[in-house]
VOPAVEX-864027 format. One record per atom (N, C-alpha, C): residue in one letter; x, y, z. Coordinates in steps of 0.2 Angstrom, whole numbers, padded with zeros to 4 digits, always signed. Layout:
<nuses>
AXYZ...
</nuses>
This chain:
<nuses>
M-1019-0081-0216M-1022-0087-0215M-1018-0093-0218G-1018-0099-0216G-1014-0104-0219G-1018-0107-0225F-1015-0109-0230F-1018-0111-0236F-1017-0118-0238W-1014-0122-0233W-1014-0129-0233W-1021-0132-0234R-1026-0129-0232R-1033-0132-0231R-1036-0133-0238N-1034-0129-0243N-1036-0130-0250N-1034-0136-0253W-1027-0137-0252W-1024-0144-0254W-1027-0150-0251R-1028-0149-0244R-1031-0154-0240R-1038-0156-0242K-1042-0151-0244K-1049-0152-0246K-1049-0156-0252G-1044-0155-0257G-1044-0159-0263G-1042-0166-0261T-1037-0167-0256T-1034-0173-0254T-1040-0177-0251S-1043-0174-0246S-1049-0178-0242S-1054-0180-0247E-1056-0176-0252E-1061-0178-0257E-1059-0184-0261R-1053-0186-0261R-1051-0192-0265R-1050-0198-0261F-1052-0198-0255F-1051-0204-0251F-1055-0210-0253G-1060-0209-0257G-1065-0214-0259G-1061-0218-0265G-1056-0216-0268G-1054-0219-0274G-1047-0222-0273V-1044-0226-0277V-1038-0229-0277V-1032-0224-0276R-1032-0219-0279R-1027-0214-0279R-1026-0212-0271A-1032-0210-0269A-1032-0207-0262A-1030-0213-0257A-1033-0219-0258A-1032-0224-0253A-1025-0227-0253L-1022-0227-0259L-1015-0229-0259L-1010-0224-0260G-1011-0218-0262G-1006-0213-0263G-1003-0215-0270L-1006-0218-0274L-1004-0220-0281L-1007-0216-0286G-1005-0216-0292G-1008-0214-0298G-1013-0219-0301E-1014-0219-0307E-1019-0224-0310E-1014-0230-0312P-1013-0231-0318P-1008-0237-0320P-1001-0235-0318I-0997-0240-0317I-0990-0240-0315I-0987-0235-0320A-0988-0235-0326A-0985-0231-0331A-0985-0224-0330T-0990-0222-0326T-0991-0215-0324T-0987-0213-0318Q-0983-0217-0315Q-0981-0216-0308Q-0973-0214-0308A-0971-0210-0313A-0964-0208-0313A-0963-0203-0307R-0968-0200-0304R-0968-0195-0299R-0966-0199-0292H-0968-0206-0292H-0966-0210-0286H-0959-0213-0287G-0956-0212-0292G-0949-0215-0293G-0950-0223-0293A-0956-0225-0295A-0957-0232-0295A-0960-0234-0302A-0959-0230-0307A-0962-0232-0313A-0960-0238-0316L-0964-0242-0320L-0963-0248-0322L-0958-0247-0328P-0952-0251-0328P-0947-0251-0333P-0951-0253-0340A-0948-0251-0345A-0950-0252-0352A-0949-0259-0353R-0955-0263-0353R-0954-0271-0354R-0959-0273-0359H-0962-0268-0363H-0967-0270-0368H-0964-0275-0373A-0967-0280-0375A-0965-0285-0380A-0967-0282-0387V-0963-0281-0391V-0964-0278-0397V-0964-0283-0403H-0970-0284-0406H-0971-0289-0412H-0972-0285-0418D-0972-0289-0423D-0973-0286-0430D-0980-0282-0430T-0985-0285-0426T-0992-0282-0426T-0992-0276-0421G-0987-0274-0418G-0987-0269-0413G-0985-0271-0406S-0987-0267-0401S-0985-0268-0394S-0991-0271-0390E-0989-0276-0386E-0994-0280-0382E-0994-0276-0375A-1000-0276-0372A-1001-0273-0365A-0996-0277-0361D-0992-0273-0356D-0988-0276-0352D-0992-0280-0346P-0990-0286-0345P-0994-0290-0340P-0993-0288-0333V-0988-0285-0331V-0987-0282-0324V-0992-0276-0323E-0992-0272-0328E-0996-0266-0328E-1004-0268-0328A-1005-0273-0332A-1012-0275-0332A-1014-0278-0326L-1010-0282-0323L-1011-0285-0316L-1012-0280-0311Y-1008-0275-0311Y-1008-0269-0307Y-1015-0265-0307Q-1017-0264-0313Q-1023-0261-0314Q-1029-0265-0312R-1029-0271-0313R-1034-0276-0310R-1034-0275-0302A-1028-0275-0299A-1027-0275-0292A-1030-0268-0290A-1028-0263-0293A-1031-0256-0291A-1038-0256-0291A-1041-0259-0297A-1048-0259-0297A-1052-0263-0292A-1049-0268-0290A-1052-0272-0285A-1051-0269-0278F-1045-0265-0277F-1044-0262-0271F-1050-0256-0270S-1051-0253-0276S-1056-0247-0276S-1063-0250-0274A-1064-0256-0276A-1071-0259-0275A-1071-0262-0268G-1066-0262-0264G-1066-0265-0258G-1065-0272-0258D-1063-0275-0263D-1061-0282-0263D-1054-0283-0262W-1052-0283-0256W-1045-0283-0254W-1042-0290-0256E-1045-0295-0255E-1042-0302-0257E-1040-0302-0264A-1045-0300-0268A-1044-0300-0276A-1038-0295-0277A-1038-0290-0274A-1033-0285-0275A-1026-0288-0273A-1026-0291-0268A-1019-0294-0265A-1017-0300-0270A-1022-0304-0272A-1020-0309-0277A-1017-0307-0284S-1020-0302-0286S-1017-0299-0293S-1011-0296-0291T-1010-0293-0286T-1003-0289-0284T-0998-0295-0283E-1000-0300-0280E-0995-0306-0279E-0993-0309-0286Q-0998-0309-0290Q-0996-0312-0297Q-0991-0307-0301A-0993-0301-0300A-0988-0296-0303A-0981-0296-0300M-0981-0298-0294M-0974-0298-0290M-0970-0304-0293T-0973-0309-0295T-0970-0315-0297T-0966-0313-0304L-0969-0308-0307L-0966-0306-0314L-0961-0300-0313E-0962-0296-0308E-0958-0290-0306E-0957-0289-0299P-0953-0293-0296P-0952-0293-0288P-0949-0287-0286S-0945-0283-0290S-0941-0278-0287S-0945-0271-0288L-0951-0271-0290L-0955-0265-0290L-0958-0263-0284P-0956-0257-0281P-0958-0255-0274P-0966-0254-0274T-0969-0252-0279T-0976-0250-0279T-0980-0256-0278L-0978-0262-0280L-0982-0268-0279L-0981-0270-0272H-0976-0270-0269H-0975-0272-0261H-0979-0267-0257Y-0979-0260-0259Y-0984-0255-0256Y-0991-0257-0256L-0993-0259-0263L-1000-0260-0264L-1002-0267-0260L-0998-0272-0260L-0999-0278-0256L-1000-0276-0248G-0996-0272-0246G-0996-0269-0239G-1002-0266-0238C-1005-0262-0242C-1011-0258-0241C-1017-0263-0241C-1017-0268-0245C-1022-0273-0245C-1022-0277-0238R-1016-0279-0236R-1016-0282-0229R-1018-0278-0224L-1016-0271-0224L-1018-0267-0219L-1026-0266-0219E-1029-0266-0225E-1037-0266-0225E-1040-0272-0222Q-1036-0278-0223Q-1038-0284-0220Q-1037-0285-0213E-1034-0280-0210E-1032-0281-0203E-1026-0286-0202Q-1023-0288-0207Q-1017-0293-0207Q-1011-0289-0206H-1010-0286-0200H-1005-0281-0199H-0998-0284-0199A-0996-0290-0197A-0990-0293-0197A-0988-0293-0205S-0992-0296-0209S-0991-0297-0216S-0990-0290-0219A-0994-0285-0217A-0993-0278-0220A-0987-0275-0219L-0984-0276-0212L-0978-0273-0210L-0972-0276-0215Q-0973-0283-0216Q-0968-0286-0220Q-0967-0283-0227S-0973-0282-0230S-0974-0279-0237S-0971-0272-0237F-0973-0268-0232F-0970-0261-0231F-0963-0261-0230A-0960-0265-0226A-0953-0266-0225A-0949-0267-0232R-0952-0272-0235R-0949-0274-0242R-0949-0268-0247C-0955-0264-0247C-0955-0258-0251C-0949-0253-0249L-0948-0252-0243L-0943-0247-0241L-0936-0250-0242E-0935-0256-0242E-0929-0259-0244E-0927-0258-0251L-0932-0257-0255L-0931-0256-0262L-0930-0248-0264Q-0930-0244-0258Q-0928-0237-0258Q-0932-0233-0264P-0939-0233-0263P-0943-0229-0267P-0942-0222-0266K-0943-0218-0271K-0942-0210-0270K-0949-0208-0267Y-0948-0201-0265Y-0954-0198-0262Y-0959-0197-0268P-0966-0197-0267P-0969-0198-0261P-0970-0205-0259L-0969-0210-0263L-0970-0217-0261L-0966-0219-0255S-0960-0217-0254S-0957-0218-0247S-0961-0216-0241A-0963-0210-0242A-0967-0207-0236A-0974-0210-0235E-0977-0212-0241E-0983-0215-0240E-0982-0222-0237T-0977-0225-0238T-0975-0232-0235T-0974-0231-0228R-0970-0226-0226R-0968-0226-0219R-0974-0224-0215A-0979-0220-0218A-0985-0218-0214A-0989-0224-0213R-0990-0228-0218R-0994-0234-0217R-0991-0239-0213Q-0984-0240-0213Q-0981-0244-0208Q-0982-0242-0201A-0981-0235-0200A-0983-0233-0193A-0990-0234-0191L-0995-0234-0196L-1002-0235-0195L-1003-0242-0193C-0999-0247-0196C-1000-0254-0194C-0998-0255-0187R-0992-0252-0185R-0990-0252-0178R-0994-0249-0173A-0998-0244-0175A-1002-0241-0171A-1008-0245-0169R-1011-0248-0175R-1016-0253-0174R-1015-0259-0170I-1009-0262-0171I-1006-0267-0167I-1006-0265-0159D-1004-0259-0158D-1004-0256-0151D-1011-0256-0148L-1016-0253-0152L-1023-0253-0150L-1026-0259-0148A-1024-0264-0152A-1027-0271-0151A-1024-0274-0145S-1018-0272-0143S-1015-0274-0137S-1016-0270-0131D-1021-0265-0132D-1022-0260-0126D-1017-0256-0124R-1012-0255-0129R-1006-0250-0127R-1008-0243-0129I-1006-0238-0125I-1008-0231-0127I-1002-0227-0128A-1002-0221-0131A-0997-0217-0132A-0994-0214-0126T-0988-0212-0126T-0984-0209-0120T-0987-0202-0119T-0988-0200-0113T-0991-0194-0111T-0985-0190-0107V-0983-0184-0109V-0978-0180-0106V-0980-0177-0100A-0977-0177-0095A-0978-0173-0089A-0976-0166-0090L-0979-0161-0087L-0977-0154-0087L-0972-0153-0082A-0966-0152-0084A-0960-0151-0079A-0961-0144-0075P-0959-0144-0069P-0960-0138-0065P-0957-0132-0068Q-0951-0133-0071Q-0948-0127-0074Q-0951-0124-0080H-0956-0128-0083H-0959-0125-0089H-0966-0122-0087K-0968-0122-0081K-0975-0120-0079K-0975-0112-0079Q-0976-0110-0085Q-0976-0102-0086Q-0983-0100-0087P-0985-0095-0085P-0992-0092-0087P-0993-0091-0094V-0999-0092-0097V-1000-0092-0104V-1007-0088-0105S-1006-0083-0110S-1012-0079-0112S-1014-0083-0119V-1020-0085-0119V-1023-0088-0125V-1027-0082-0129L-1025-0081-0135L-1028-0075-0139L-1032-0078-0145I-1039-0076-0145I-1043-0079-0150I-1047-0073-0153C-1048-0073-0160C-1052-0069-0163C-1058-0073-0165S-1064-0071-0163S-1070-0075-0164S-1076-0071-0164R-1080-0072-0169R-1087-0069-0170R-1092-0074-0168S-1091-0080-0167S-1095-0085-0165S-1095-0087-0158A-1101-0085-0155A-1101-0087-0148A-1101-0094-0146E-1103-0098-0151E-1103-0106-0150E-1096-0108-0150R-1092-0106-0155R-1085-0108-0156R-1081-0106-0150F-1082-0100-0148F-1078-0097-0143F-1079-0101-0136V-1086-0102-0135V-1087-0106-0128V-1084-0113-0128R-1084-0116-0134R-1081-0123-0135R-1073-0122-0134A-1070-0117-0137A-1063-0116-0137A-1061-0114-0130E-1065-0110-0126E-1063-0108-0120E-1063-0113-0115A-1068-0118-0115A-1068-0124-0111A-1062-0128-0112M-1061-0129-0119M-1055-0133-0120M-1048-0131-0117Y-1047-0124-0118Y-1041-0122-0116Y-1040-0121-0108H-1046-0120-0105H-1046-0121-0098H-1044-0128-0095R-1046-0133-0099R-1045-0140-0097R-1037-0141-0099L-1035-0139-0105L-1028-0141-0107L-1023-0137-0103F-1025-0131-0100F-1020-0127-0096F-1022-0127-0089A-1025-0133-0087A-1027-0133-0080A-1021-0133-0075E-1015-0135-0077E-1010-0135-0072E-1006-0129-0072V-1007-0124-0076V-1004-0118-0077V-1008-0112-0076A-1006-0106-0074A-1010-0100-0074A-1011-0098-0081H-1017-0096-0082H-1018-0094-0089H-1024-0089-0089E-1025-0085-0095E-1031-0081-0096E-1033-0082-0104I-1039-0081-0105I-1041-0082-0112I-1044-0075-0114I-1041-0072-0119I-1044-0066-0122I-1047-0067-0129V-1053-0064-0129V-1056-0065-0136V-1058-0058-0138I-1056-0057-0145I-1058-0051-0149I-1064-0053-0153R-1069-0050-0152R-1076-0052-0155R-1077-0047-0161D-1073-0042-0162D-1075-0037-0167D-1069-0035-0171A-1064-0040-0172A-1058-0039-0176A-1060-0037-0183R-1056-0032-0185R-1057-0030-0192R-1053-0034-0197S-1048-0037-0194S-1044-0042-0198S-1040-0046-0192L-1037-0052-0194L-1034-0056-0189L-1028-0052-0187A-1024-0049-0191A-1018-0045-0189A-1020-0039-0184E-1026-0036-0185E-1028-0030-0181E-1031-0033-0174G-1034-0039-0175G-1037-0042-0169G-1031-0045-0164Y-1026-0048-0167Y-1021-0051-0163Y-1017-0045-0160N-1016-0040-0164N-1012-0034-0161N-1016-0031-0155R-1022-0031-0155R-1026-0028-0150R-1026-0033-0144A-1026-0039-0145A-1026-0044-0140A-1019-0045-0136L-1014-0044-0140L-1007-0044-0137L-1006-0038-0132R-1009-0032-0134R-1009-0027-0129R-1013-0028-0123Q-1018-0032-0123Q-1021-0034-0117Q-1018-0040-0113A-1014-0044-0116A-1011-0050-0113A-1007-0048-0107R-1008-0052-0102R-1004-0050-0096R-0998-0055-0095H-0998-0061-0098H-0993-0066-0097H-0988-0066-0102G-0982-0069-0100G-0976-0069-0104G-0976-0074-0110I-0980-0079-0110I-0981-0084-0116I-0988-0082-0119V-0988-0081-0125V-0995-0080-0129V-0996-0086-0134L-1002-0088-0134L-1004-0093-0139L-1010-0090-0143L-1008-0089-0150L-1013-0086-0154L-1016-0091-0159V-1023-0092-0158V-1026-0098-0161V-1032-0097-0164H-1034-0100-0169H-1041-0099-0172H-1046-0102-0168D-1052-0100-0169D-1057-0102-0164D-1060-0109-0166D-1058-0111-0172D-1061-0118-0175D-1056-0123-0174V-1051-0122-0170V-1045-0127-0169V-1047-0132-0163T-1047-0138-0164T-1047-0143-0158T-1041-0146-0157I-1038-0146-0151I-1032-0149-0149I-1034-0156-0146L-1031-0161-0149L-1032-0168-0147L-1026-0171-0142S-1021-0167-0141S-1016-0169-0137S-1017-0168-0130P-1018-0173-0125P-1020-0172-0118P-1014-0168-0115D-1008-0169-0117D-1002-0166-0114D-1000-0160-0118F-1005-0156-0121F-1004-0151-0125F-0999-0145-0121A-1001-0144-0115A-0998-0139-0111A-0990-0141-0110A-0989-0147-0108A-0982-0149-0107A-0978-0149-0114R-0981-0151-0119R-0977-0151-0126R-0976-0144-0128L-0981-0140-0128L-0981-0133-0130L-0976-0129-0126L-0976-0129-0120L-0971-0125-0115L-0964-0128-0116L-0963-0134-0117L-0957-0137-0118L-0954-0134-0124A-0958-0134-0130A-0956-0132-0136A-0954-0124-0136I-0958-0120-0132I-0957-0113-0131I-0950-0112-0128S-0948-0117-0123S-0942-0116-0120S-0936-0117-0124R-0937-0120-0130R-0932-0122-0135R-0932-0117-0141H-0938-0115-0143H-0938-0111-0149H-0942-0104-0148D-0941-0100-0153D-0944-0093-0152D-0951-0092-0154L-0953-0096-0159L-0960-0096-0162L-0962-0103-0164V-0967-0105-0161V-0969-0112-0162V-0976-0113-0165G-0977-0117-0170G-0983-0119-0173G-0984-0127-0174V-0988-0129-0178V-0989-0136-0179V-0987-0138-0186A-0986-0133-0191A-0984-0135-0198A-0981-0129-0201G-0976-0130-0205G-0973-0125-0209G-0968-0127-0214T-0964-0122-0217T-0959-0124-0222T-0952-0121-0220R-0947-0125-0223R-0940-0122-0222R-0939-0117-0228K-0943-0117-0233K-0942-0113-0239K-0949-0110-0241L-0949-0104-0242L-0956-0101-0244L-0955-0099-0251V-0959-0101-0256V-0959-0100-0263V-0965-0095-0265G-0969-0093-0261G-0975-0089-0263G-0980-0088-0258G-0986-0087-0260G-0991-0085-0255G-0994-0090-0251A-0992-0096-0252A-0995-0102-0248A-0989-0106-0246W-0988-0107-0239W-0982-0110-0237W-0981-0118-0239H-0986-0121-0240H-0985-0128-0242H-0983-0129-0250L-0983-0124-0254L-0981-0124-0261L-0974-0127-0262A-0970-0126-0257A-0963-0128-0257A-0962-0135-0258G-0967-0139-0256G-0967-0146-0257G-0961-0150-0253H-0960-0156-0254H-0955-0160-0251H-0948-0158-0254P-0943-0158-0250P-0942-0160-0243P-0942-0154-0238H-0946-0148-0240H-0945-0142-0236H-0951-0142-0231L-0956-0146-0231L-0962-0145-0226L-0960-0149-0220A-0964-0147-0215A-0964-0151-0208A-0970-0150-0205G-0972-0155-0200G-0978-0155-0196G-0983-0159-0199Q-0989-0158-0196Q-0995-0162-0198Q-1001-0158-0195I-1007-0158-0199I-1013-0155-0197I-1019-0160-0199G-1024-0160-0195G-1030-0164-0196G-1036-0160-0198M-1040-0163-0201M-1047-0161-0202M-1052-0166-0200P-1058-0164-0198P-1063-0169-0196P-1064-0174-0202G-1065-0180-0201G-1066-0185-0206G-1073-0187-0208G-1077-0184-0204G-1084-0185-0206G-1087-0191-0203D-1083-0196-0200D-1086-0202-0197D-1083-0203-0190G-1081-0197-0187G-1079-0198-0180G-1071-0198-0181G-1068-0199-0186G-1061-0200-0187G-1058-0193-0190Y-1052-0194-0192Y-1049-0188-0195Y-1045-0189-0201A-1045-0184-0205A-1041-0184-0212A-1035-0180-0210V-1029-0183-0210V-1023-0180-0208V-1018-0179-0213T-1015-0173-0214T-1010-0172-0219T-1003-0172-0215L-0999-0177-0217L-0992-0177-0214L-0987-0174-0219Y-0985-0168-0217Y-0980-0164-0221Y-0974-0167-0220E-0972-0169-0214E-0966-0172-0212E-0966-0173-0205V-0965-0179-0202V-0965-0180-0195V-0959-0185-0194M-0954-0183-0193M-0948-0187-0192M-0944-0185-0186E-0946-0180-0182E-0943-0178-0176E-0949-0175-0172R-0947-0174-0165R-0952-0171-0161R-0953-0164-0163E-0948-0160-0164E-0949-0153-0166E-0944-0152-0172T-0947-0148-0177T-0943-0146-0183T-0941-0139-0182K-0935-0137-0181K-0933-0130-0180K-0930-0127-0187G-0929-0121-0187G-0926-0118-0193G-0931-0117-0198L-0937-0116-0197L-0942-0115-0202L-0943-0108-0204Q-0945-0107-0211Q-0945-0100-0213Q-0952-0097-0212A-0957-0101-0212A-0964-0099-0211A-0968-0104-0208L-0973-0102-0204L-0978-0106-0201L-0985-0105-0202D-0989-0110-0202D-0996-0109-0203D-0999-0106-0197G-1004-0101-0198G-1006-0097-0192G-1012-0100-0189L-1014-0106-0190L-1020-0109-0186L-1018-0109-0179L-1011-0110-0177L-1009-0110-0170L-1002-0108-0170L-1001-0102-0166L-0994-0099-0165L-0993-0098-0158A-0987-0100-0156A-0985-0098-0149A-0978-0095-0148T-0978-0090-0144T-0971-0086-0144T-0971-0082-0137H-0966-0079-0136H-0966-0074-0130H-0969-0068-0132R-0973-0065-0127R-0977-0059-0128R-0973-0053-0130D-0967-0053-0127D-0962-0047-0129D-0960-0048-0137T-0959-0054-0139T-0957-0055-0146T-0963-0053-0150A-0969-0056-0149A-0975-0054-0153A-0976-0047-0153L-0975-0043-0148L-0976-0036-0148L-0971-0032-0152R-0965-0035-0151R-0960-0031-0155R-0961-0032-0163L-0962-0038-0165L-0963-0040-0172L-0970-0037-0174G-0975-0038-0170G-0982-0035-0172G-0984-0038-0179F-0991-0038-0179F-0994-0040-0186F-0995-0034-0190D-0994-0035-0197D-0994-0029-0201D-1002-0029-0203E-1005-0025-0199E-1013-0024-0201E-1014-0019-0206A-1009-0015-0208A-1010-0011-0214A-1010-0014-0221S-1005-0019-0221S-1004-0023-0228S-1009-0028-0228F-1011-0031-0222F-1015-0037-0222F-1021-0036-0217D-1025-0032-0221D-1031-0029-0217D-1037-0034-0218G-1036-0040-0220G-1041-0045-0221G-1040-0051-0217W-1041-0057-0220W-1040-0063-0216W-1035-0068-0219H-1031-0065-0223H-1026-0069-0227H-1018-0067-0226L-1014-0071-0226L-1007-0070-0226L-1003-0066-0220Y-1007-0065-0215Y-1005-0062-0209Y-0999-0066-0206D-1001-0073-0206D-0996-0078-0203D-0990-0078-0206L-0990-0079-0213L-0984-0080-0217L-0979-0073-0216D-0982-0068-0216D-0979-0061-0215D-0975-0061-0208F-0979-0063-0203F-0977-0063-0196F-0971-0068-0195S-0972-0074-0197S-0967-0079-0196S-0961-0078-0201L-0962-0076-0207L-0956-0074-0211L-0952-0069-0208R-0955-0063-0206R-0951-0058-0203R-0947-0060-0196A-0950-0065-0193A-0947-0068-0187A-0941-0072-0189S-0942-0076-0194S-0936-0080-0196S-0930-0076-0199Q-0932-0070-0202Q-0927-0066-0205Q-0923-0062-0200E-0926-0061-0194E-0923-0058-0188E-0918-0063-0185G-0918-0069-0187G-0914-0074-0184G-0918-0078-0178L-0924-0077-0178L-0928-0081-0173L-0929-0088-0175D-0929-0093-0171D-0930-0100-0172D-0937-0101-0173C-0940-0103-0179C-0947-0105-0179C-0947-0112-0180A-0952-0115-0176A-0952-0123-0176A-0959-0125-0176A-0959-0131-0179A-0965-0135-0179A-0965-0140-0173C-0970-0140-0169C-0970-0146-0164C-0974-0151-0167N-0971-0156-0169N-0974-0162-0173N-0979-0166-0169E-0978-0166-0162E-0982-0171-0158E-0988-0167-0156I-0990-0161-0157I-0996-0158-0155I-1001-0159-0161L-1006-0163-0159L-1011-0165-0164L-1017-0159-0164A-1017-0156-0170A-1022-0150-0170A-1027-0152-0176V-1033-0151-0175V-1038-0152-0180V-1041-0145-0182H-1041-0143-0188H-1044-0137-0190H-1051-0138-0194D-1056-0136-0191D-1063-0137-0194D-1065-0132-0199S-1060-0130-0204S-1062-0125-0209S-1058-0126-0215Q-1060-0124-0221Q-1057-0124-0227Q-1057-0117-0230G-1051-0115-0233G-1050-0109-0236G-1051-0110-0244T-1051-0104-0247T-1052-0105-0254T-1047-0100-0257Y-1044-0101-0263Y-1040-0097-0267Y-1044-0092-0271D-1047-0088-0268D-1052-0083-0271D-1048-0077-0273E-1052-0072-0275E-1050-0065-0277E-1047-0062-0271Q-1050-0063-0265Q-1047-0060-0259Q-1040-0062-0257W-1039-0069-0258W-1033-0072-0256W-1028-0070-0261R-1029-0069-0268R-1025-0067-0273R-1022-0060-0271K-1027-0056-0269K-1025-0049-0268K-1020-0049-0262Y-1021-0052-0257Y-1016-0052-0251Y-1010-0056-0253A-1010-0061-0257A-1004-0065-0259A-1000-0060-0264Q-1003-0056-0268Q-0999-0051-0272Q-0996-0046-0267R-0999-0044-0262R-0996-0039-0257R-0990-0042-0253F-0991-0048-0251F-0986-0052-0248F-0980-0053-0252C-0981-0055-0258C-0975-0056-0263C-0972-0049-0265A-0976-0044-0265A-0972-0038-0267A-0968-0035-0261K-0971-0036-0255K-0968-0034-0249K-0961-0038-0248H-0961-0044-0249H-0955-0048-0248H-0952-0051-0254E-0952-0046-0259E-0950-0048-0266E-0942-0050-0266S-0938-0047-0262S-0931-0049-0262S-0930-0056-0259L-0935-0058-0255L-0934-0065-0252L-0937-0071-0255L-0941-0069-0260L-0945-0074-0263L-0943-0075-0271R-0941-0081-0273R-0940-0082-0280R-0946-0084-0283P-0946-0083-0290P-0952-0085-0294P-0954-0092-0292M-0960-0094-0291M-0962-0101-0289M-0960-0105-0295P-0956-0110-0295P-0955-0115-0300P-0961-0120-0301S-0962-0122-0307S-0968-0125-0309S-0968-0132-0306V-0963-0135-0304V-0963-0141-0300V-0966-0141-0294F-0967-0135-0291F-0970-0134-0284F-0978-0132-0285S-0980-0132-0291S-0987-0130-0292S-0992-0135-0290N-0990-0141-0289N-0995-0146-0287N-0991-0151-0282P-0989-0149-0276P-0985-0153-0272P-0988-0159-0270E-0985-0165-0270E-0987-0171-0267E-0987-0171-0260L-0993-0172-0257L-0993-0173-0249L-0996-0179-0247V-0994-0182-0241V-0996-0188-0239V-1002-0187-0234A-1007-0191-0235A-1013-0190-0231A-1016-0197-0229L-1018-0197-0223L-1021-0203-0220L-1028-0202-0217R-1032-0207-0217R-1038-0206-0214R-1037-0211-0207L-1038-0207-0202L-1037-0211-0195L-1043-0211-0191R-1044-0217-0188R-1050-0218-0184R-1052-0215-0178S-1046-0213-0174S-1047-0210-0168S-1041-0205-0166A-1042-0201-0161A-1036-0197-0159A-1031-0202-0156E-1032-0207-0152E-1027-0211-0150E-1023-0215-0155E-1027-0217-0161E-1023-0220-0166E-1018-0215-0169W-1020-0208-0170W-1016-0203-0172W-1010-0202-0168R-1011-0202-0161R-1006-0201-0156R-1001-0207-0157L-1003-0213-0158L-0999-0219-0158L-0995-0219-0165L-0998-0217-0170L-0995-0216-0177L-0989-0211-0176T-0991-0205-0173T-0985-0200-0173T-0980-0203-0169Q-0981-0206-0163Q-0976-0209-0159Q-0971-0214-0163H-0974-0218-0167H-0970-0223-0171H-0967-0219-0177L-0970-0214-0180L-0966-0211-0185L-0960-0207-0182I-0960-0204-0176I-0954-0201-0173I-0949-0206-0171G-0952-0212-0168G-0948-0217-0165G-0944-0220-0171D-0947-0222-0176D-0944-0225-0182D-0939-0221-0185A-0940-0214-0186A-0935-0210-0189A-0929-0209-0184G-0930-0209-0177G-0925-0209-0173G-0920-0215-0172
</nuses>
């Protein structure tokens, strides 16, 4: 099972505060991790140190932003900028204020200025994400929609969709969705209702599958890309194993722990208001190849490849780590594992780092001990970029701009 969900749970719960809304810490003095920390400017007098005026203005702006007073937040930020115009964080904060005020042209100017000052990650990624969000909202206001890819005749290969599900309601919903998404290609949907583990269930489903392309997917995943079949089958024509998120470097029992710059892809969760809470691991190109491991919420490959690799149901006889083991072994065989960054997938569940997870993480690390280094402490709490998006179309346009800007 993929364990990005635990991090994303914490991320989504912070959306109500300044840190979540801005991607910033509390006062500027705590932002060394953004590479935008305030220089030492404290005026020292005989009686001690006075509070830094820029930091004080920033804290006032952050408090106003948290309270939803965008105009006051912008005013305090602009005051701080007159004192410290070269601080990227201030331009980013002003851009966030203007974005909330729907002043998109002004927000774009602030985000562009922030990037000109070359902030480090994660501020750079936070800024690019919100810059793309501005452009997506400008598009929506002008009734522009995201590009839809047509399914090329040479990519119309039959697909077997494999699902392990004990919920009749979730399976019925998933079945209807995949019939719709694969309407242009021959396909079958195989459900394993009594899987002893995901590894065992997928192995059984693979033996039943009749088609050359297999899609292994959780029953609580919703695909928002209307051209899913075209994008997936195009990706499969270029890569050996395809998912929606993963890592170039695996450092332990959870793929996202490697942090920046090793991660790729994006995954959404229901936002609770009809929108989506989306984590952008990295979306800089349509497909990111050469990954070492992929999240198992959605995996696609050739049936022969999956049968040859197989899932290790002896070691992973529960619901965890089967995906990292499978994709790591694939990459070690020289197979190209890739994230298709334009496929928008929403996962309606959250995992936990409980005793069961720890048991399988230990098995995984013991099995692959020669490939995994001890996890460095810098990766213990990776900084990830998260956005709250209003609609699937906004997410599609955001993705299109992120990839277009990078290109």
